[in-house]
C-alpha positions, -999 to 999 in steps of 0.1 A, spaced: 0 0 0 14 33 -10 20 58 18 9 93 9 20 123 30 0 155 28 15 185 43 -3 218 51 -3 246 75 -24 274 88 -60 262 86 -52 229 68 -78 237 41 -57 227 11 -48 194 28 -82 186 38 -96 192 4 -69 170 -12 -76 142 13 -112 142 7 -108 140 -31 -82 111 -26 -106 92 -3 -134 97 -29 -114 83 -56 -91 56 -38 -111 50 -7 -90 30 17 -64 16 -9 -39 42 1 -23 52 36 -28 89 40 -5 106 67 -15 142 75 15 164 85 5 198 98 30 226 105 6 232 135 -20 212 154 -50 230 138 -39 220 104 -33 183 114 -66 182 132 -85 194 101 -67 169 79 -76 140 103 -113 151 101 -110 147 64 -102 110 69 -64 108 70 -53 76 85 -30 92 110 -14 126 117 13 145 134 24 181 139 55 202 138 90 203 124 105 171 137 74 150 126 76 164 91 114 161 89 112 125 100 82 112 81 90 127 46 120 104 44 98 72 46 69 79 24 62 72 -14 45 105 -22 44 141 -7 16 163 -17 11 199 -6 12 235 -17 43 248 -34 54 266 -2 64 234 15 96 235 -3 104 273 4 120 282 37 100 305 59 69 303 37 33 299 50 38 329 73 70 314 87 54 280 95 77 262 70 112 262 86 143 259 67 146 224 81 111 214 68 118 229 33 152 210 31 138 178 42 108 178 18 130 190 -11 156 162 -3 132 135 3 133 106 -21 95 107 -22 77 118 -54 65 153 -48 32 166 -62 30 203 -55 -1 225 -58 8 258 -73 -8 279 -46 13 304 -28 8 334 -5 45 341 -11 57 367 -36 62 339 -61 49 335 -96 54 306 -118 57 315 -155 35 297 -179 11 286 -153 -25 297 -156 -41 304 -122 -70 280 -114 -93 275 -84 -83 250 -58 -110 224 -67 -96 223 -103 -60 221 -92 -70 190 -68 -89 173 -96 -59 176 -119 -36 164 -91 -57 133 -87 -66 125 -123 -33 133 -141 -7 130 -117 -17 106 -89 -36 79 -110 -4 75 -131 16 70 -100 -6 43 -86 -7 25 -120 31 22 -121 
C-alpha cells in the first residue's frame, strides 16, 4: 500500500480538500499521513479522513524520508513560507526526500510561476488526482 503524505499549515484547508478527493477516488487503498505545520492543520486533515497525523517540524522532517509520495502547496519547499510555518529544516527535508513530490501551485508568497494559468483550488486538486496521482498508482 502506498504511503501518501499530505503537508499543510495554517488552517489545513488545502490538505483537507486534497484528502477528501483522494478518499473519494481511492477509498482505503492508500495510507494517508497528515502532517501539519501546526496542530490545527493536522486536526482538520484528520477530520478529512487521513489515516494518521502529526504536527511540527520534527514530525515532518522524519516522516517525509519514509513515504512514497508527498503532496502539498508549493510553499512546503520554500524556507519561511506559510507565514514562517515552513522552517528551513522542513523545506530542506521535503526537497531532499526521495519521495515523489506533487506540489499544488498555490502560494501566499511573492512567487509567480511563469507559464502557469491560475485555477481555483478544486480544479487543481482534480488535476492532481486525475493526471498525476492515478499515473503514480498504475506504475
